[in-house]
C-alpha positions in Angstrom: -30.7 -103.8 -84.7 -33.3 -102.6 -81.8 -32.0 -100.8 -78.7 -34.1 -100.4 -75.8 -32.9 -97.4 -73.6 -34.6 -97.2 -70.2 -34.5 -93.3 -69.4 -33.8 -90.1 -70.8 -30.6 -88.8 -69.4 -28.2 -86.6 -70.9 -26.0 -90.0 -72.0 -29.0 -91.8 -73.2 -30.3 -88.9 -75.0 -27.1 -88.7 -77.2 -26.5 -92.4 -77.1 -30.1 -92.4 -79.0 -29.6 -89.7 -81.4 -26.0 -91.2 -82.3 -28.2 -94.6 -82.8 -31.3 -93.1 -84.5 -28.2 -91.5 -87.2 -26.9 -94.7 -87.9 -30.6 -96.3 -88.7 -31.0 -98.4 -85.5 -34.4 -98.8 -84.2 -34.5 -97.4 -80.7 -37.0 -96.6 -78.3 -36.3 -94.2 -75.3 -38.3 -95.3 -71.9 -38.8 -92.1 -69.6 -41.1 -90.6 -67.7 -40.0 -87.5 -65.9 -41.8 -84.7 -67.4 -38.8 -81.7 -67.7 -36.7 -84.9 -69.1 -39.5 -85.7 -71.9 -39.3 -81.9 -72.7 -36.1 -81.8 -73.3 -36.2 -85.0 -75.4 -38.7 -83.8 -77.9 -36.2 -81.2 -78.9 -33.6 -83.7 -79.4 -35.2 -86.7 -80.6 -37.7 -87.8 -82.8 -40.9 -87.9 -81.4 -41.6 -91.5 -82.6 -38.4 -92.8 -80.8 -40.0 -91.5 -77.3 -42.1 -93.8 -75.2 -43.5 -92.1 -71.5 -43.7 -94.0 -68.7 -41.7 -95.8 -66.2 -39.2 -98.4 -67.3 -39.1 -99.9 -64.1 -42.7 -100.9 -64.8 -43.1 -104.3 -66.9 -46.0 -103.5 -68.8 -44.5 -100.0 -70.0 -41.2 -101.8 -70.7 -43.4 -104.5 -72.9 -45.1 -101.8 -74.5 -42.1 -100.4 -75.9 -41.3 -104.0 -77.5 -38.4 -105.1 -75.1 -39.0 -108.8 -76.3 -37.7 -107.7 -79.8 -34.8 -105.9 -78.3 -31.2 -106.9 -79.3 -29.9 -104.5 -76.4 -31.1 -103.4 -73.1 -29.1 -100.0 -71.9 -30.2 -99.0 -68.5 -29.6 -95.8 -67.6 -31.7 -94.9 -65.0 -30.2 -92.4 -62.1 -31.2 -95.0 -59.5 -28.3 -98.0 -59.2 -31.1 -100.4 -58.0 -33.2 -99.8 -60.8 -30.8 -100.5 -63.7 -29.6 -103.6 -61.6 -33.4 -104.8 -61.6 -33.8 -103.9 -65.1 -31.1 -106.0 -66.6 -31.9 -108.9 -64.4 -35.7 -108.4 -65.7 -34.4 -108.1 -69.4 -32.6 -111.5 -68.9 -34.7 -113.4 -67.0 -38.1 -112.2 -67.9 -37.6 -111.2 -71.5 -34.9 -113.5 -72.6 -32.7 -110.0 -74.1 -29.3 -111.2 -75.3 -27.6 -108.3 -73.8 -28.0 -105.8 -71.2 -25.4 -102.3 -70.6 -25.8 -100.9 -67.6 -24.9 -96.9 -66.4 -23.3 -97.0 -62.8 -24.2 -93.6 -60.9 -22.3 -94.2 -58.0 -18.8 -95.7 -58.2 -19.2 -97.6 -55.1 -22.0 -99.8 -55.9 -20.0 -101.1 -59.1 -18.8 -104.2 -57.3 -22.9 -105.5 -58.1 -23.1 -104.6 -61.7 -21.4 -108.3 -63.0 -23.2 -111.4 -63.9 -25.5 -112.0 -60.8 -27.8 -109.2 -61.9 -27.3 -110.6 -65.5 -25.1 -107.2 -66.6 -22.7 -107.7 -69.8 -21.4 -104.6 -69.6 -21.0 -101.8 -66.3 -20.5 -98.3 -67.9 -18.8 -96.8 -64.5 -17.7 -93.4 -65.5 -15.3 -92.6 -62.7 -13.4 -96.3 -63.5 -12.9 -95.1 -67.5 -11.6 -92.1 -66.7 -9.3 -93.1 -64.4 -8.2 -95.9 -66.9 -7.8 -93.6 -69.6 -5.4 -91.2 -67.3 -3.4 -93.9 -66.4 -3.0 -95.4 -69.8 -2.0 -91.7 -71.2 0.5 -91.8 -68.4 2.0 -94.6 -69.0 2.4 -95.0 -72.8 4.1 -91.6 -73.7 3.3 -90.5 -76.9 1.0 -93.5 -78.5 -2.4 -92.8 -79.1 -5.3 -95.2 -79.0 -7.7 -95.2 -81.4 -10.3 -97.8 -80.9 -11.2 -100.3 -78.1 -11.9 -104.0 -79.0 -13.7 -106.9 -77.4 -14.5 -104.9 -74.7 -11.5 -103.1 -74.1 -9.1 -105.7 -73.9 -7.6 -105.0 -77.2 -6.7 -101.6 -78.6 -6.2 -100.2 -82.1 -3.0 -97.7 -81.2 -1.1 -95.4 -83.4 2.6 -94.3 -82.5 4.8 -92.3 -84.4 8.2 -93.2 -84.4 10.7 -90.1 -83.0 14.8 -89.6 -84.1 16.2 -91.9 -81.6 13.5 -95.2 -81.5 15.0 -98.3 -80.9 12.6 -99.4 -84.1 14.2 -97.2 -86.1 16.5 -99.3 -88.9 14.8 -102.2 -88.0 12.4 -104.9 -90.0 9.4 -105.8 -88.8 11.1 -109.4 -89.2 13.6 -108.3 -87.0 11.7 -106.1 -84.6 11.1 -107.8 -81.0 7.4 -107.7 -81.1 5.8 -108.6 -77.9 3.2 -111.1 -77.4 -0.5 -110.2 -78.5 0.8 -107.4 -80.8 0.0 -107.5 -84.7 1.4 -104.5 -86.9 -1.5 -103.5 -89.3 -0.2 -100.7 -91.2 2.4 -98.0 -91.8 1.9 -94.4 -93.0 4.7 -92.8 -94.7 4.3 -89.4 -96.3 0.8 -89.9 -96.5 0.3 -93.1 -97.9 -0.5 -96.6 -96.2 2.4 -99.5 -96.4 1.2 -102.8 -95.9 4.1 -104.0 -93.6 6.1 -107.1 -94.8 9.2 -109.1 -93.2 11.3 -107.0 -95.1 9.6 -103.4 -94.2 12.1 -101.0 -92.5 11.0 -98.6 -89.9 11.8 -95.0 -90.8 11.8 -92.0 -88.4 8.4 -90.2 -88.8 6.5 -93.6 -89.9 2.9 -93.6 -88.2 2.5 -97.0 -86.6 -1.1 -98.6 -86.6 -1.3 -101.6 -84.3 -3.4 -103.8 -82.5 -2.2 -104.5 -78.9 -3.4 -105.6 -75.8 -2.3 -103.8 -72.2 0.9 -105.3 -71.9 1.9 -105.6 -75.3 1.0 -101.7 -75.6 4.1 -100.8 -72.9 6.0 -103.1 -74.8 5.4 -101.3 -77.9 5.7 -98.2 -76.7 9.0 -98.6 -75.8 10.0 -100.0 -79.2 8.8 -97.0 -81.2 8.9 -94.6 -78.4 11.3 -91.7 -77.5 14.4 -93.0 -76.2 16.2 -90.7 -74.0 20.1 -91.0 -74.9 22.7 -92.0 -72.4 25.7 -89.8 -71.9 27.7 -91.9 -73.9 25.5 -92.3 -77.3 26.1 -89.9 -80.5 23.9 -86.2 -80.2 24.3 -86.9 -76.1 24.9 -83.3 -74.5 28.6 -84.0 -73.1 29.8 -83.0 -69.8 32.7 -80.5 -68.9 35.0 -82.4 -67.0 36.7 -80.6 -64.0 39.7 -79.9 -64.3 
């Protein structure tokens, strides 16, 4: 895959290094002297193209018409929007990803400017904090289909509703698939008769609502005073 990255800031340089390591073709277009000096210390010379990415001639020389993906990572939101629009309407690029520098401009990064994916770091951080607070001990391992689905992991504690139940009898929420169980270091493929034990690590694919429902099934449950193991209150004489 050929990825054209407009801008050579820290995020762009790190992304370029990862893509090069994965053997993708990469071009990073940058014109700022101090940034170019750093890029030449971090990336192979052939990956770096000197020039202003807002100049169509520079983009053509960088091979924009061959690229599969444009990453617009300039320090100006206006430049990033203009780049995505140019990439789709003029260069017929199939996919554009843009960095949002100012969260107040996030509403502009949509289909009007041909932005397929907008990377708003404030929004991502807020989403992660909300997710961590709502899902308890459940851990998100991977985002799928632009974040609509996630691969999550939950270790079943003592007292969870799912303990002792089989996959067949578990009231799984819609849009939830149990992918695997890890028990004593061994991976088990879940079948209808597979029973959940304390300490099992469950891997599941879920959407946001299913993740909350699954966390309720597999998460730690507070015991009421009437349940075994709950602390008994002393009666007043």
